[in-house]
C-alpha positions as CSV (number, residue, x, y, z in Angstrom):
1,X,-94.5,-141.3,-128.4
2,X,-93.7,-141.5,-124.7
3,X,-90.9,-139.2,-123.4
4,X,-88.7,-140.5,-120.7
5,X,-87.7,-137.7,-118.3
6,X,-84.6,-138.1,-116.1
7,X,-84.1,-135.9,-113.1
8,X,-81.1,-133.6,-113.1
9,X,-78.8,-134.6,-110.4
10,X,-76.7,-131.7,-109.0
11,X,-73.4,-132.8,-107.5
12,X,-72.1,-130.6,-104.7
13,X,-68.7,-129.0,-105.3
14,X,-68.3,-128.6,-101.6
15,X,-66.4,-131.5,-100.1
16,X,-63.4,-132.3,-97.8
17,X,-60.0,-131.5,-99.1
18,X,-58.1,-134.1,-101.1
19,X,-54.4,-134.7,-101.2
20,X,-51.8,-135.9,-103.7
21,X,-49.1,-137.3,-101.6
22,X,-48.4,-134.7,-98.8
23,X,-49.9,-131.8,-100.8
24,X,-53.5,-130.6,-100.6
25,X,-55.4,-130.0,-103.8
26,X,-57.6,-127.1,-104.8
27,X,-61.4,-127.8,-105.2
28,X,-61.0,-127.3,-108.9
29,X,-57.9,-127.7,-111.1
30,X,-55.7,-124.7,-110.5
31,X,-52.3,-123.6,-111.8
32,X,-50.2,-121.6,-109.4
33,X,-47.3,-119.9,-111.1
34,X,-43.7,-121.1,-110.6
35,X,-40.4,-119.8,-111.9
36,X,-41.9,-119.4,-115.4
37,X,-44.4,-116.9,-114.0
38,X,-41.6,-114.9,-112.4
39,X,-40.0,-114.5,-115.8
40,X,-43.3,-113.3,-117.2
41,X,-44.0,-110.8,-114.4
42,X,-40.5,-109.4,-113.9
43,X,-40.4,-107.3,-117.1
44,X,-43.9,-105.9,-116.1
45,X,-42.5,-104.9,-112.7
46,X,-39.6,-103.2,-114.3
47,X,-41.8,-101.2,-116.7
48,X,-44.7,-100.6,-114.2
49,X,-45.7,-97.0,-113.9
50,X,-48.7,-97.5,-111.7
51,X,-48.7,-95.8,-108.3
52,X,-48.4,-98.9,-106.2
53,X,-48.0,-97.1,-102.8
54,X,-49.5,-94.0,-101.3
55,X,-47.8,-90.7,-102.3
56,X,-47.9,-89.6,-98.6
57,X,-48.2,-91.2,-95.2
58,X,-51.7,-92.5,-94.6
59,X,-53.6,-91.8,-91.4
60,X,-53.0,-91.7,-88.6
61,X,-55.8,-94.1,-87.9
62,X,-56.7,-94.9,-84.3
63,X,-59.0,-97.5,-82.8
64,X,-60.6,-96.2,-79.6
65,X,-60.6,-99.3,-77.4
66,X,-63.2,-97.8,-75.1
67,X,-65.8,-98.5,-77.8
68,X,-65.5,-102.2,-77.1
69,X,-66.9,-101.7,-73.6
70,X,-70.4,-101.3,-75.1
71,X,-71.8,-104.1,-77.2
72,X,-73.0,-103.2,-80.7
73,X,-76.7,-102.4,-80.7
74,X,-77.1,-104.2,-84.0
75,X,-75.4,-107.3,-82.7
76,X,-72.7,-107.1,-85.4
77,X,-69.8,-104.7,-85.5
78,X,-66.5,-105.0,-87.4
79,X,-63.2,-103.3,-87.0
80,X,-61.1,-103.5,-90.2
81,X,-57.4,-103.1,-89.4
82,X,-56.3,-103.2,-93.0
83,X,-55.8,-106.0,-95.6
84,X,-57.6,-109.1,-94.2
85,X,-57.1,-108.4,-90.4
86,X,-60.4,-107.7,-88.7
87,X,-62.2,-107.9,-85.4
88,X,-65.7,-109.3,-85.8
89,X,-68.1,-108.8,-82.9
90,X,-71.0,-111.0,-83.6
91,X,-73.9,-111.9,-81.3
92,X,-71.9,-111.4,-78.1
93,X,-68.6,-113.0,-79.1
94,X,-65.4,-111.5,-80.7
95,X,-63.5,-113.1,-83.5
96,X,-60.1,-111.8,-84.5
97,X,-59.4,-112.7,-88.1
98,X,-56.0,-113.1,-89.8
99,X,-54.1,-110.7,-87.5
100,X,-50.9,-109.3,-88.9
101,X,-49.3,-106.5,-86.8
102,X,-45.9,-106.9,-88.4
103,X,-44.2,-104.0,-90.2
104,X,-43.8,-106.2,-93.3
105,X,-45.6,-109.1,-94.8
106,X,-42.4,-111.0,-95.3
107,X,-40.2,-113.8,-93.8
108,X,-37.6,-111.1,-92.9
109,X,-37.9,-107.8,-91.1
110,X,-35.6,-105.8,-93.4
111,X,-37.3,-106.3,-96.8
112,X,-40.6,-107.2,-98.4
113,X,-44.0,-105.5,-98.6
114,X,-44.2,-102.8,-96.0
115,X,-47.3,-101.4,-94.3
116,X,-48.9,-98.3,-95.7
117,X,-49.9,-97.2,-92.2
118,X,-49.1,-98.4,-88.6
119,X,-51.5,-100.7,-86.6
120,X,-54.5,-98.7,-85.5
121,X,-54.4,-100.3,-82.0
122,X,-51.8,-102.0,-79.9
123,X,-52.4,-105.7,-79.4
124,X,-52.2,-105.1,-75.7
125,X,-55.3,-102.8,-76.0
126,X,-57.5,-105.4,-77.7
127,X,-60.6,-106.4,-75.7
128,X,-61.3,-110.0,-74.7
129,X,-61.1,-112.3,-77.7
130,X,-63.2,-115.5,-78.0
131,X,-61.8,-116.8,-81.3
132,X,-58.6,-116.2,-83.2
133,X,-59.3,-117.3,-86.8
134,X,-56.4,-118.0,-89.2
135,X,-57.4,-118.8,-92.8
136,X,-54.0,-120.0,-94.1
137,X,-50.3,-119.5,-93.5
138,X,-49.2,-116.9,-95.9
139,X,-47.3,-114.0,-94.4
140,X,-50.0,-111.4,-95.1
141,X,-52.5,-113.5,-93.2
142,X,-50.4,-115.1,-90.4
143,X,-47.9,-113.0,-88.5
144,X,-45.5,-115.1,-86.4
145,X,-44.7,-112.3,-84.0
146,X,-48.3,-111.3,-83.8
147,X,-49.3,-114.8,-82.8
148,X,-46.6,-115.0,-80.2
149,X,-47.6,-111.7,-78.6
150,X,-51.3,-112.5,-78.8
151,X,-50.7,-115.8,-77.0
152,X,-49.2,-114.1,-74.0
153,X,-52.1,-111.7,-73.5
154,X,-54.8,-112.0,-70.9
155,X,-57.3,-111.0,-73.6
156,X,-56.8,-114.3,-75.4
157,X,-56.2,-116.5,-72.4
158,X,-59.4,-118.5,-73.0
159,X,-59.6,-118.0,-76.8
160,X,-60.1,-120.8,-79.2
161,X,-57.6,-120.7,-82.1
162,X,-59.4,-122.0,-85.3
163,X,-57.5,-122.6,-88.5
164,X,-57.1,-124.9,-91.5
165,X,-55.6,-128.4,-91.4
166,X,-51.8,-128.4,-90.8
167,X,-51.6,-124.7,-89.8
168,X,-51.8,-125.7,-86.1
169,X,-48.2,-126.8,-86.0
170,X,-47.1,-123.4,-87.1
171,X,-49.3,-121.7,-84.5
172,X,-47.9,-124.0,-81.8
173,X,-44.3,-123.1,-82.9
174,X,-45.2,-119.4,-82.8
175,X,-46.5,-119.7,-79.2
176,X,-50.2,-120.4,-79.4
177,X,-51.4,-122.9,-76.7
178,X,-51.7,-126.4,-78.2
179,X,-54.8,-127.3,-76.2
180,X,-56.8,-124.4,-77.6
181,X,-56.1,-125.0,-81.3
182,X,-58.8,-126.5,-83.6
183,X,-57.8,-127.4,-87.1
184,X,-60.7,-127.8,-89.6
185,X,-60.9,-129.6,-92.9
186,X,-63.3,-128.2,-95.5
187,X,-66.9,-128.8,-94.5
188,X,-66.0,-129.2,-90.9
189,X,-67.2,-126.9,-88.1
190,X,-66.6,-126.1,-84.5
191,X,-69.0,-124.7,-81.9
192,X,-67.8,-121.9,-79.6
193,X,-70.0,-121.5,-76.5
194,X,-70.6,-118.2,-74.8
195,X,-70.9,-118.4,-71.0
196,X,-73.3,-121.3,-71.2
197,X,-75.8,-119.2,-73.3
198,X,-75.6,-118.7,-77.0
199,X,-72.4,-119.1,-78.9
200,X,-71.3,-119.3,-82.6
201,X,-70.3,-121.8,-85.2
202,X,-67.3,-121.5,-87.4
203,X,-67.4,-123.6,-90.6
204,X,-64.5,-124.1,-93.0
205,X,-65.3,-124.2,-96.7
206,X,-63.1,-124.6,-99.7
207,X,-61.3,-121.7,-101.4
208,X,-59.2,-121.7,-104.5
209,X,-55.7,-120.7,-103.4
210,X,-52.5,-122.3,-102.0
211,X,-50.3,-122.2,-98.9
212,X,-46.7,-122.2,-97.8
213,X,-44.2,-120.0,-96.1
214,X,-41.0,-121.1,-98.0
215,X,-39.7,-122.5,-101.3
216,X,-40.5,-126.1,-100.5
217,X,-43.7,-126.2,-98.4
218,X,-46.4,-125.2,-100.9
219,X,-49.7,-127.0,-100.4
220,X,-48.5,-128.8,-97.3
221,X,-51.1,-127.0,-95.2
222,X,-54.7,-126.2,-96.1
223,X,-56.3,-122.9,-97.0
224,X,-59.9,-122.1,-96.3
225,X,-62.8,-119.7,-96.4
226,X,-65.0,-119.5,-93.3
227,X,-68.5,-118.9,-92.2
228,X,-69.0,-117.3,-88.8
229,X,-72.5,-117.9,-87.6
230,X,-74.3,-116.7,-84.5
231,X,-77.9,-117.0,-83.4
232,X,-78.8,-113.8,-85.3
233,X,-76.0,-113.0,-87.8
234,X,-73.9,-114.7,-90.4
235,X,-70.6,-113.5,-91.9
236,X,-68.6,-115.0,-94.8
237,X,-64.9,-114.5,-94.6
238,X,-63.6,-115.4,-98.1
239,X,-59.9,-115.1,-97.2
240,X,-57.9,-115.6,-100.5
241,X,-59.5,-117.3,-103.4
242,X,-59.8,-117.2,-107.2
243,X,-63.2,-117.4,-108.8
244,X,-64.9,-120.8,-108.7
245,X,-68.4,-122.2,-108.7
246,X,-68.5,-122.9,-105.0
247,X,-69.4,-119.4,-103.9
248,X,-73.1,-119.7,-104.6
249,X,-73.3,-123.1,-103.0
250,X,-71.6,-121.9,-99.8
251,X,-74.2,-119.1,-99.5
252,X,-77.0,-121.6,-100.2
253,X,-75.8,-123.8,-97.3
254,X,-76.3,-120.9,-94.9
255,X,-79.1,-118.9,-96.5
256,X,-77.0,-115.9,-97.3
257,X,-74.9,-113.5,-95.2
258,X,-75.3,-110.2,-93.5
259,X,-71.7,-109.4,-94.4
260,X,-69.6,-111.0,-97.2
261,X,-65.9,-110.3,-97.0
262,X,-64.1,-110.8,-100.3
263,X,-60.7,-110.0,-101.5
264,X,-60.2,-107.3,-104.2
265,X,-56.5,-106.5,-104.1
266,X,-53.2,-108.2,-105.1
267,X,-54.7,-109.2,-108.4
268,X,-53.2,-109.8,-111.8
269,X,-54.4,-111.8,-114.8
270,X,-51.4,-114.2,-114.4
271,X,-52.7,-115.3,-111.1
272,X,-56.4,-114.9,-111.6
273,X,-56.9,-118.6,-110.6
274,X,-55.9,-117.8,-107.0
275,X,-57.1,-114.2,-106.5
276,X,-60.5,-112.6,-107.3
277,X,-59.7,-109.0,-108.0
278,X,-62.7,-106.5,-108.0
279,X,-64.5,-107.9,-111.0
280,X,-64.6,-111.5,-109.8
281,X,-65.3,-110.3,-106.3
282,X,-68.5,-108.6,-107.7
283,X,-69.3,-111.8,-109.6
284,X,-68.8,-114.0,-106.5
285,X,-70.9,-111.6,-104.4
286,X,-73.7,-111.7,-107.0
287,X,-73.6,-115.5,-107.1
288,X,-73.8,-115.6,-103.3
289,X,-76.6,-113.1,-103.1
290,X,-78.7,-115.0,-105.6
291,X,-78.3,-118.4,-103.9
292,X,-81.3,-119.5,-101.9
293,X,-80.8,-121.6,-98.8
294,X,-83.4,-123.3,-96.7
295,X,-83.9,-120.1,-94.7
296,X,-83.7,-117.9,-97.7
297,X,-81.2,-115.1,-98.4
298,X,-80.9,-112.2,-95.9
299,X,-84.3,-110.7,-96.5
300,X,-83.7,-111.0,-100.2
301,X,-81.1,-108.3,-100.1
302,X,-78.0,-110.4,-100.2
303,X,-76.4,-108.5,-97.4
304,X,-73.4,-106.2,-97.8
305,X,-70.0,-106.7,-99.6
306,X,-67.0,-105.8,-97.5
307,X,-63.8,-105.6,-99.7
308,X,-60.7,-106.9,-98.0
309,X,-57.1,-107.7,-99.0
310,X,-56.3,-104.2,-100.2
311,X,-55.0,-100.9,-98.9
312,X,-52.2,-102.0,-96.6
313,X,-49.4,-103.8,-98.6
314,X,-48.0,-103.5,-102.1
315,X,-48.5,-107.0,-103.3
316,X,-49.2,-106.6,-107.1
317,X,-48.6,-104.4,-110.1
318,X,-51.9,-102.4,-110.0
319,X,-52.2,-99.0,-108.4
320,X,-52.8,-99.2,-104.7
321,X,-56.2,-97.5,-105.0
322,X,-57.3,-99.2,-108.2
323,X,-59.1,-102.2,-106.5
324,X,-61.3,-100.0,-104.3
325,X,-62.1,-97.5,-107.1
326,X,-63.1,-100.4,-109.4
327,X,-65.3,-102.1,-106.8
328,X,-67.1,-98.8,-106.0
329,X,-67.8,-98.4,-109.7
330,X,-69.1,-102.0,-110.0
331,X,-71.3,-101.6,-107.0
332,X,-72.8,-98.4,-108.5
333,X,-73.4,-100.1,-111.8
334,X,-74.8,-103.4,-110.4
335,X,-76.6,-101.9,-107.5
336,X,-75.2,-103.9,-104.6
337,X,-74.4,-102.6,-101.1
338,X,-70.8,-101.9,-100.0
339,X,-69.4,-101.8,-96.5
340,X,-66.2,-99.7,-96.6
341,X,-65.3,-98.2,-93.2
342,X,-62.2,-96.3,-92.3
343,X,-59.3,-98.5,-91.0
344,X,-59.5,-99.1,-87.3
345,X,-63.0,-97.7,-86.9
346,X,-65.3,-100.1,-85.0
347,X,-68.4,-99.9,-87.2
348,X,-71.8,-101.5,-86.8
349,X,-73.2,-103.5,-89.6
350,X,-76.9,-102.8,-90.2
351,X,-79.0,-104.7,-92.7
352,X,-79.3,-102.7,-96.0
353,X,-77.3,-99.7,-94.7
354,X,-74.1,-99.0,-96.7
355,X,-71.0,-97.7,-95.2
356,X,-68.8,-95.8,-97.7
357,X,-65.8,-93.8,-96.5
358,X,-63.2,-92.3,-98.9
359,X,-60.2,-92.5,-96.6
360,X,-57.9,-93.7,-99.4
361,X,-58.4,-90.4,-101.3
362,X,-56.3,-88.7,-98.6
363,X,-53.3,-90.8,-99.7
364,X,-53.4,-89.7,-103.3
């Protein structure tokens, strides 16, 4: 008897964004809660006994701007300002990611989630910025006043503003220079040169989330994760996303990452399709660490996991320290490396070397 063998054809889940009418679609079917979810969550908020905010003032945390005068010896240094906002110094360029210096992640200044600690550095003290990267238009990732102030600084005069499709019009309205904005669809990339020598590539990849800044504009702009890739280092910025099968394939496209930035906070089972939480962040990181690209993973180590999207705003029902405590436990159990610096501290990323502060314990 002859046996007919048919090759297994793997279909990539990574593709450009699709739309239904004027609304973008997620890479996999995803339900984002509407008014029905509000009615389910409201009783839980009223009964919630978790410590959702620090018992006492955190910090003060301070970023010493003089550090930026000396390039990182490792070629990769990151300053985490809280939540998703970070300054990534990679192979000679600086990328400012999802900057929010506002007091509240809210459409109004008098109510909404308030910062647990003040900004660690004034915007005016930032060093020269080569790229301002905005993942999507939610208030905790895109600060309108922050954009306006940044756009007027000498430090960003020559910066390239990189964002997802449709977000450019918001940036222009907030003051960003129209001629310096690049909008990317999923799978698209932009090259940022560096003084004629070197440079980096920013590639937009799908994430499982949504967008909008009001009641009637959901999905009308795109949301993305990004890979920031220089000659020597690669960083994955996951922004906001629920779990989906694309994480491993993204890592395979690039051969793994030195630093993988994944959200762990603002999680609840009712919105698990659009936020990872610590358990799914660990799952995603393991999937990305195991993926083999043409160049192989980062020395077989899978790099380091940097938890983001926690520790600055009260955006969910869980205790404010719960996400980081859980991810530390998971890292110990599963044996992967964590990168957890103190807010505002410019910290070099060295292959295989963990960074574990315990700054949140001081806000118990």
